C-alpha atoms as one frame of an Amber mdcrd trajectory, in Angstrom:
protein
 113.459 110.234 129.486 113.595 110.520 133.243 110.048 109.294 133.534 110.792
 106.468 131.118 113.896 105.482 133.020 112.036 105.669 136.299 109.259 103.544
 134.823 111.768 101.038 133.564 113.560 101.091 136.890 110.273 100.630 138.665
 109.343  97.808 136.326 112.739  96.192 136.826 112.428  96.594 140.577 108.921
  95.148 140.538 110.042  92.262 138.366 112.900  91.501 140.715 110.603  91.779
 143.674 108.183  89.365 142.044 111.014  86.983 141.345 112.178  87.228 144.914
 108.667  86.914 146.261 107.750  83.905 144.135 110.039  81.394 145.895 108.663
  82.415 149.321 105.937  79.774 149.184 108.435  76.881 148.984 110.464  78.515
 151.787 107.559  78.031 154.192 107.087  74.439 153.107 109.573  72.908 155.610
 107.653  74.518 158.486 104.348  73.134 157.212 105.690  69.868 155.863 106.532
  68.328 159.248 102.909  68.293 160.376 101.646  67.702 156.861 103.976  64.741
 156.424 102.566  63.114 159.558  99.057  63.749 158.241  99.979  62.249 154.861
 101.470  59.147 156.478  98.382  58.594 158.626  96.113  58.779 155.581  98.460
  56.400 153.762  98.249  53.960 156.655  94.496  53.713 156.021  94.703  52.956
 152.302  95.243  49.195 152.688  94.828  48.212 156.309  91.132  47.355 155.898
  91.808  45.356 152.723  94.894  43.206 153.277  93.487  41.290 156.242  90.618
  39.957 154.139  92.885  37.609 152.172  94.109  35.766 155.252  90.595  35.635
 156.724  88.942  34.570 153.461  89.050  30.799 154.177  87.284  31.390 157.517
  84.806  33.803 155.927  83.983  31.308 153.173  83.601  28.494 155.705  81.266
  30.442 158.001  79.179  32.164 155.336  79.149  29.470 152.650  80.749  31.715
 150.019  82.391  29.915 147.090  85.871  30.805 145.838  84.299  32.855 143.047
  82.126  34.748 145.520  85.148  35.262 147.720  86.856  36.693 144.655  83.955
  39.136 144.297  84.510  40.273 147.896  88.196  40.853 147.162  87.487  42.525
 143.813  84.666  44.781 145.006  86.993  47.480 146.441  88.838  47.701 143.137
  85.626  48.224 141.164  84.591  50.892 143.662  88.010  52.572 143.253  87.586
  52.561 139.471  84.080  54.061 139.615  84.816  56.630 142.341  88.240  57.959
 141.273  87.122  60.092 138.274  84.752  62.107 140.490  87.240  62.926 143.245
  88.880  65.791 141.353  85.650  67.667 140.694  84.447  67.074 144.232  87.678
  68.429 145.722  87.364  71.402 143.346  84.053  72.299 144.982  84.577  71.110
 148.546  88.307  71.397 149.165  91.022  68.802 149.589  91.152  68.973 153.380
  87.389  68.853 153.848  87.068  65.938 151.466  89.847  63.992 153.194  88.273
  64.536 156.614  84.902  63.373 155.315  86.527  60.336 153.714  88.243  59.344
 156.965  84.944  59.578 158.851  83.214  57.453 156.199  86.093  54.965 156.324
  85.681  54.499 160.077  81.924  53.992 159.691  82.345  51.550 156.799  84.896
  49.498 158.736  82.486  49.093 161.635  79.563  48.209 159.356  81.627  45.564
 157.549  82.439  43.799 160.831  78.799  43.364 161.871  77.499  39.753 161.904
  75.622  39.978 158.622  76.563  38.896 155.104  74.865  42.009 153.704  76.858
  44.245 156.066  80.046  42.506 154.940  79.495  43.630 151.354  77.836  47.001
 152.074  80.556  47.961 154.542  83.193  46.985 151.983  81.629  49.337 149.421
  81.441  52.224 151.900  85.024  51.969 153.103  86.249  51.490 149.513  84.702
  54.820 148.449  86.598  56.522 151.266  89.874  54.828 150.329  89.431  55.872
 146.678  89.280  59.510 147.783  92.536  59.170 149.699  94.175  57.335 146.792
  93.492  60.204 144.393  94.067  63.169 146.702  97.370  62.141 148.283  99.398
  62.637 145.062  97.781  66.093 144.762  98.673  67.008 148.347 102.245  65.911
 147.680 102.437  67.758 144.347 101.117  70.937 146.003 103.199  71.024 149.193
 106.355  69.014 148.458 109.303  70.331 146.374 109.666  68.504 143.075 113.022
  66.994 144.026 111.451  65.325 147.070 108.244  63.992 145.489 109.809  60.572
 144.913 111.080  60.401 148.517 107.781  61.446 150.090 105.919  58.993 147.858
 108.246  56.260 149.120 107.604  57.334 152.719 103.859  57.104 152.363 104.183
  53.774 150.580 106.269  52.673 153.568 103.577  53.737 156.041 100.929  52.079
 153.908 102.999  48.900 153.672 103.840  48.660 157.378 100.227  48.789 158.500
  99.029  46.613 155.613 101.628  43.938 156.382 100.738  44.089 160.065  97.083
  43.606 159.180  97.911  40.521 157.107 100.007  39.016 159.866  97.740  39.592
 162.866  94.298  39.050 161.317  94.205  35.267 161.828  95.638  35.428 165.398
  93.101  38.150 166.236  90.284  36.051 164.817  91.416  33.120 166.953  91.736
  35.267 170.097  88.906  37.820 170.016  85.311  36.860 170.888  83.900  37.913
 167.528  86.359  35.736 165.525  86.902  37.103 161.995  84.259  39.812 162.480
  86.363  41.405 165.222  89.550  40.916 163.204  88.014  42.927 160.346  87.164
  45.800 162.706  90.569  46.638 164.156  91.434  49.015 161.281  88.968  51.555
 162.694  91.658  52.520 165.215  93.925  53.712 162.394  91.073  55.637 160.746
  90.184  57.445 163.978  93.846  58.367 164.562  94.103  59.920 161.099  90.790
  61.712 161.567  92.047  63.258 164.821  95.099  64.688 163.038  93.181  66.024
 160.043  90.259  67.609 161.921  92.307  70.647 163.119  93.292  71.277 159.492
  89.686  72.121 158.653  90.276  75.578 160.120  90.908  77.941 157.236  90.401
  75.250 154.598  88.588  76.259 151.441  87.410  74.646 148.192  90.706  74.978
 146.360  91.792  71.370 145.905  92.606  70.359 142.348  91.986  73.855 140.968
  94.184  75.707 138.510  95.408  79.189 139.258  92.937  80.668 136.751  90.030
  78.888 138.412  89.299  75.993 136.063  89.638  72.309 136.725  91.995  70.267
 134.547  90.310  67.608 132.466  91.324  63.970 132.398  94.126  63.544 129.795
  92.446  60.802 127.772  94.375  61.740 124.611  97.825  61.351 126.157  99.596
  58.054 125.448 101.930  58.763 128.384  98.900  59.077 130.675  97.635  55.721
 129.413 101.015  54.116 130.092 100.990  55.516 133.622  97.440  54.168 134.029
  98.217  50.673 132.748 101.352  50.450 134.869  99.305  51.489 137.903  96.633
  48.932 137.025  98.899  45.973 136.415 100.970  46.506 139.551  97.720  46.832
 141.523  96.399  43.652 139.893  99.528  41.758 140.951  99.387  43.117 144.497
  95.672  42.647 145.177  95.711  39.215 143.602  98.564  38.208 145.904  96.758
  39.688 148.907  93.531  37.877 148.014  94.807  34.482 146.883  98.422  33.959
 147.942  97.397  32.353 151.278  94.976  30.061 149.433  97.617  29.144 146.837
 100.145  28.342 149.541  97.576  26.416 151.563  96.776  24.218 148.566 100.511
  23.596 148.189 100.671  22.261 151.763 101.256  25.360 153.925  99.152  25.807
 157.064  96.658  28.682 157.172  98.577  30.556 159.862 101.916  30.061 158.098
 100.362  31.227 154.817  99.181  34.395 156.561 102.663  35.103 157.836 104.064
  34.351 154.375 101.811  37.105 153.047 103.146  39.308 155.833 106.698  38.467
 154.722 105.857  39.300 151.103 104.627  42.726 152.136 107.578  43.237 154.481
 110.010  42.659 151.608 107.987  45.076 149.467 108.141  47.580 152.296 111.917
  47.409 152.683 112.341  47.682 148.926 110.129  50.765 148.749 112.234  52.381
 151.480 115.507  51.688 149.677 114.370  52.600 146.162 114.703  56.407 146.577
 118.333  55.928 147.681 119.090  53.823 144.612 117.314  56.098 142.108 118.231
  59.443 143.697 118.672  62.157 141.072 117.425  59.982 138.210 114.502  61.441
 136.319 114.417  58.662 133.724 113.069  55.581 135.496 112.384  53.276 132.574
 114.883  50.617 133.648 113.688  50.568 137.268 110.043  50.136 136.225 110.804
  47.405 133.690 113.183  45.556 136.024 110.736  45.632 138.938 108.003  44.205
 136.712 110.289  41.436 135.430 111.118  40.461 139.026 107.395  40.145 139.773
 107.018  37.866 136.727 109.919  35.734 137.965 108.252  35.412 141.387 104.973
  34.140 139.956 106.838  31.741 137.628 108.883  30.355 140.516 105.743  29.840
 142.607 104.254  27.874 139.714 107.256  25.753 138.755 108.867  25.176 142.147
 106.248  25.322 144.948 108.861  24.175 147.467 110.660  27.482 146.900 107.661
  29.519 148.051 109.840  31.650 150.342 112.113  32.622 147.449 109.080  33.288
 145.253 107.549  35.585 147.890 110.898  37.366 148.186 110.956  38.086 144.446
 107.310  39.141 144.475 107.985  41.522 147.356 111.073  43.024 145.714 109.221
  43.725 142.484 106.068  44.935 144.218 107.987  47.482 146.303 109.658  48.962
 143.239 106.518  49.053 141.106 104.245  50.552 143.754 106.539  53.483 144.561
 107.035  54.224 140.881 103.328  53.876 140.031 102.413  56.431 142.707 105.346
  58.734 141.931 104.501  58.844 138.224 101.092  60.347 139.051 102.862  63.385
 140.520 106.044  63.484 138.453 104.392  63.186 135.050 101.984  66.082 135.739
 102.774  69.787 135.446 100.773  71.117 138.408  98.342  70.260 141.240  95.237
  70.328 139.031  96.919  68.183 136.393  98.075  65.803 139.129  94.501  65.318
 140.332  93.351  64.698 136.759  96.166  62.247 136.006  95.754  60.459 139.357
  92.011  60.176 138.751  92.606  58.618 135.341  95.453  56.363 136.495  93.455
  55.021 139.416  90.180  54.707 137.544  91.677  52.803 134.607  94.261  51.172
 136.836  91.843  49.736 139.371  89.463  48.673 136.603  92.335  46.590 135.236
  93.267  45.418 138.726  89.691  44.420 139.535  89.837  41.642 136.956  92.613
  39.897 138.900  91.097  38.365 142.045  87.758  37.657 140.340  89.245  36.059
 137.234  91.653  33.937 139.251  88.846  32.765 141.514  86.841  31.689 138.469
  89.903  29.970 136.946  90.478  28.080 140.168  86.858  26.976 140.424  86.890
  25.853 136.779  90.229  24.029 136.691  90.603  23.005 140.335  94.175  24.319
 140.457  96.150  27.564 140.459  98.292  26.709 137.405  96.335  28.788 134.896
  96.138  31.711 137.295  99.897  31.769 137.895 100.601  31.498 134.151  98.321
  34.468 133.524  99.950  36.511 136.290 103.398  35.825 134.854 102.310  36.999
 131.392 100.596  40.141 132.716 103.700  41.038 134.708 105.701  41.049 131.477
 103.087  43.371 129.935 103.536  45.562 133.008 107.252  45.783 132.210 106.440
  47.283 128.811 103.983  49.786 130.294 106.467  50.739 133.018 109.206  51.328
 130.457 106.969  53.864 128.717 105.685  55.493 131.907 109.230  55.823 133.238
 110.284  58.283 130.534 111.236  61.743 131.776 108.261  63.463 130.127 105.115
  65.259 131.250 101.416  65.106 130.497 100.386  68.671 129.635  96.810  69.928
 129.832  96.111  73.171 127.960  93.780  75.918 129.242  91.194  74.887 126.679
  91.290  71.382 128.199  93.053  69.837 125.199  95.839  67.417 126.053  99.169
  67.156 124.291 102.039  64.810 124.656
């Protein structure tokens, strides 16, 4: 009896010790999170800076190179196709290489691709775009995993909003200064495309020291297997479609909003700053959203409402071109809400780091495949009809579809992946 009691006491003591020891990992998070948060924000700053300036420079690029509107649409769509193709492979690569190592490699590739794209060659323009897009796809998929691994669940939404803010600030700045840089620098639009390399090098400098002690543990379950993509989960598909449709709306606006406004009578420079304003509104909205939705796990209404606001913005731009400023305001409000939620869902709807990588890979692969149709299809519609009416009608309708997808993705549920790789709901 004594032995039994001692064994039970020992077991109880061990169990308590385990329970006490288990929370120690989160306790150290605040110490690590300060530096990690800076690293996350610097990676986020690189996820759009090399892309958003292309829209404002597209008229000059088309004029100098002889590209048609459809071919310009290909240039704007190419990164999205690369995102869709690359994203599913990021999880397995991080499983073998390690999250930190893969991010460092991606930042180095991003810097190289940015330089190549700015060289005075039409081939380099497209090849460089492909190279930098592969690097951005890696960051797109791995950031939700880094957040899911190192950030407490209650703060995932806030940190996601912070990195959306960093991404939005630099992206908006790129949209606003690209045309002035092209007019000022010797290399015109070639030089304007190259300035993003500064941001890539800054992020690389912060992440390089983190290589020390890094190991191939990114996206790996505790028992050593990698979670499969949850193709059988309807919730995962809703998250993916919501991600895709909000990306379609954003990248279409980035690619063609200056051209739409220019055709409606706005100067090229003013159209560029209007795109900057659109992204600034989205940025402010993304910063305020966590304060409005604090403590709310069910985000169906926020996702649906944000999507409806985007639809209203496109409709207003179509019906009342003179109210372009109001239309851009609505587009920015809706875009800020939808982007934060689309990125947050990839962490919040998963049950662990490995599942987050799998869900993010699916959401961004399917999502960017959907988004890729936007700039290309609208360019073809414009070339065929000679106006932006059909394109704006289509964008309004797709934004309403996004509202339905967001309502489903906003449910307080999780995508579960079983050890045998089967997915339930």
